[in-house]
N, C-alpha and C positions, 0 to 999 in steps of 0.2 A: 504493500500500500504506500509506504513512504517513498519508494523509488518512483512510483507512478506520479506522486505529487511533485517531486523535484523535477521530473521530466516536463511537467506542464508549467514550470516557472519561467520558461523562456518566453511565454506569451505575456506581454506587458499589459497590466490592467488599464482599462480606459478610464482614467481618473478625470473627473470634471475639473475644469479650470474656472476660477472665479472671475467673472466678467467685470465686476465692480467691487472695489474694496469695501469691506464691511466695517462699520463704525459702531463701537459699543457706546451707547449714550443713555440718557435718563429715561428715554421712552422704551427701550428694550432691555433694560437691566435694573437690578436692585443691588444695594450694598448689603453684604452678608458678613456679620462679625464672626471671626474665628480667632480665638485667643486674643492677641494684642493688636490685631489689624483687621481691616475690612477688605472684602474682595467683591468685584462685580460678578453677579450671577444672573442667569437667564430669567427674564420676567415673562411668565406665561401669559398668553392672551386670554386664556380661560382658566378658571380655578387658580390654584397656586402650586407650590412645590413642597416636598417633604424636607424639613430642615435636617432630620436625622440622616437622610441620604447625602445631602450636601456636606454635612459634617464628616461622614464616612469617606466621601470622595477626597476632600481636602486633606484629611488625615492620611489617606493612602499616598498622596503626593509627598507628605512628610516622610513616610516610611521609605518610599523609593529613593528620595533624595538623601536619606540617611546612609544608603548603600552607595549611591552614585552621585557625583557632583553634576552630572549631565544625564538627563532622562528624556527618552523619546516617548511621545504620547501619540497614538494612532487610532483613527476612527474608521469603522466599517459597518454597513447595514446588511442584515441577513434576513432572507425571506424563505421560510420552509415550504416544502412541496404541498403539505396539507396541514390543517389545523390540529393543534395538540391541546388537550385539556390541562396538561401539566407541563413542567419544565424538564422532563427527563431527556428529551432530545437535545436541547440546548446545553444542558448540564454535561452530558456526555461529550458533546463537541468541545466545549470550553476546557474540559479536563484534558482531552487528547491534545488540543491545540497548545495549551499551556505546557504540557509535558514536552511536546516536540520543540517548542520555541526555547524552553529552558535548556534543552540538550543541544539544540542547534547553535544558539548564540552564547551559551555558557554564562547565563546571567539570571537574575531574579525576574519574574514576570507577574504582573498584577493585571487583573481585568475587571471592568465594570460592564454590566449588561442590563439594559432596560427593555422589558417586554411591553409592547404596545399594540393596540388594535383599535382602529377608528371606524372607517366605513367598509373596510375589506372583511371578507369572511375568514381570512387567515391572519394570524398575528405576525408581527415582524419584530426584529431585535436590533437595537442600537448597541454595538459593542465597541468598547474602548480598551486598548491594550497599552501597557506601560512597560518599557524595557530599558536597559542600560543604553544611554546615548553614546557610550564609549565603544560599545559592541556594534551598534547600528545607528546610522545617522540619516537614513532615508527609508521611506515606507514601501517602495516599489516591490521589492522581493517579499517583504512581510505580507503585503496585501495579496500578492499572487498565491502565497502559501495558504493564507486564511481562506481565500476564495476556493482553491482547489479542494481543500479539506471539507469545506461546507457543502460543496456540490456533490462530493462523494458520500458524505455522511447523511445528508438530508434529501438529496435529489432536488434541492431548492435553488434559489438564485441569490445573487449578491448585488448590492448597489454601492457605488463609490461616492463619497461626499466631496464637496469642494475643499481644496487644501486639506488633505486627509491627515497630515501629521504636523507636529511642532516639537521644538526642543525647549525644555525648561532647565534652568540652572539653579543649583543650590544657593540659597540665600538671596537670589536676585528676584525680587517681587515683580519687577516689570516683565520678566520672561514668563511669569505665571498668569498674567492678566487674561490673555486670550484663551489659554489652556483651561483654566478653571471655569471661565465663562462657558466654554463649549461643553465641558464635563457636566456642569450643573444642569444642562438640558435634560439629562437622564433622570433628574429628580422631579420633573413636572408630573402633576397628578392626572392631567387630562390625557385621554387615550389609553388609560390603564383600567378604566371601569369594566371592560369586558374580559379582563383576565380571569375572573372567577376566583377560584382558590389558588391559582398559580401566582407566585410572587412576582411583583412588577419590577423588582430590582435584584440583581444577582452580583456577587463579587466573591473573590477568593481572599484568603487571609494570609498576611505575611507579617512576621514579627520583626520590628526594626532592630538595628544593631544594638549591642549591649550598652554602649555609652550614650545612647539616645536619651535626651532630657525632655520628657513629655510636658513639663511645665513651661517650657519656652517654645518659641516658634522660629528658632534660628535656621532651621532647614528651609524655611520659606522666606524669611526676611532677616538678613544678617546686616546689622548697622555698618560694619566695616566695609562690606562689599558695596552697600548702597553709597557710602561716603566716597569710596574710591571711584565708583562709576560716575558720580556727579562731579567729582574733581576733574576727571578726564574730559567730561563734557565742557566744563568751564574753560579749561586750558585750550581745548579745541576751538571754542568760540572766540577766545581772545586772540589766538594765533591767526584765525581767519580774518579778524578785523584789522590787525596790525600788518599782516602780510598775506593778502588773499592768494597771490601767485604761488605761495609755498605749500598750499593745500591741494591735494589731488581733487580733480573735479569729480571723480568717481572713486570713493574710498573702497578699500578691500573689505572682505567680510570680517576680518579680525583686527585690522589695523586702523589707527586713527590718523596717522600722518604720512605724508609723502616725503621720503628722504631724497635729497638732491643727489645727483650722480657724483661720483668721486672727482671727475674732471671739474665739474662746477664748483665743488667744495674747495678744490685746490686753487682755482682762479679767485674765488672770493677771499680765500686766506691771503693770497699774494697781494691783491688790491687793498686789503685792509691794513697792510704793513706800512709804516711811515718811511722806512728806508727803501732805497731803490732796489726792488726785486723783479721789476718788469722784464728784465733780460731773461728770466726763467721761462717766460712764455714764448721766447724765440728759439727755444731748444728744438733740435730736430725731432720730428714726430716719433721716430723710432725710440729715442731715448725717453721721451715723455711717456710713451706706451709702456716701456719697461718699468717706469716709476709707478704708474697706475696699477699694472699687473702685480708688482711686488706688494703694493699697499693692500690690494684686494686679498692676496694670499695671507698676509699677516692678519 
């Protein structure tokens, strides 16, 4: 079974692309208090949401971040082939999927699952997976694996959501904003009325690391990380104001600044000297190249 699944991974999932950027605002969100901070959560159009589920979801973010400073969160929607009065089918699938992902990526795996049914005669499931962001940094292969397993297990279908994954960082609250907002969607009460005796929310349990401090929320908001991030933003803004040309028009994913080339640095150094060093610029190009190459090696 596993070999068949991996053979089908070459087919890339047709993931929807967001046409317009989504903005979290006062009309579609509410502030939810968790320990010492507040987070934007989904505001249902009808009825409300279960606070206990939102608490459980945010708590699981803490647990995963206690193990990994970088966590990938991925969403996928599952549709079974026929209606089920209980959660036996989805529970078996989630157990098998978690076991396979744990073995394949060699990391902890947490899942959240919401069972919903609105106008359709068959229920559907919103599934959220959390894995180490050090082991996986993109959802393409993960979604292919989940899709193949679900199709074989239930004879059902899969729907991919817009922007199916995000990366959250330990102690960096700003990285959690969109992730927690999307996760909180699973806590809404509407569309769970037809579940009957079947639970509307499913999750697995994972114990945090031994030195985890439950009375604090440092996994979600670390003051030192927040301070350093804000400091770098201020330095970047000041540098852009004083010398706009020194900043890259398009910054890299991880870098703040554009470093001048070694040749440019050498010229600036020469022209800043009070003594006459301009003759160095008239050196033969070969000799100048040797200087630059040597400096780069050092």
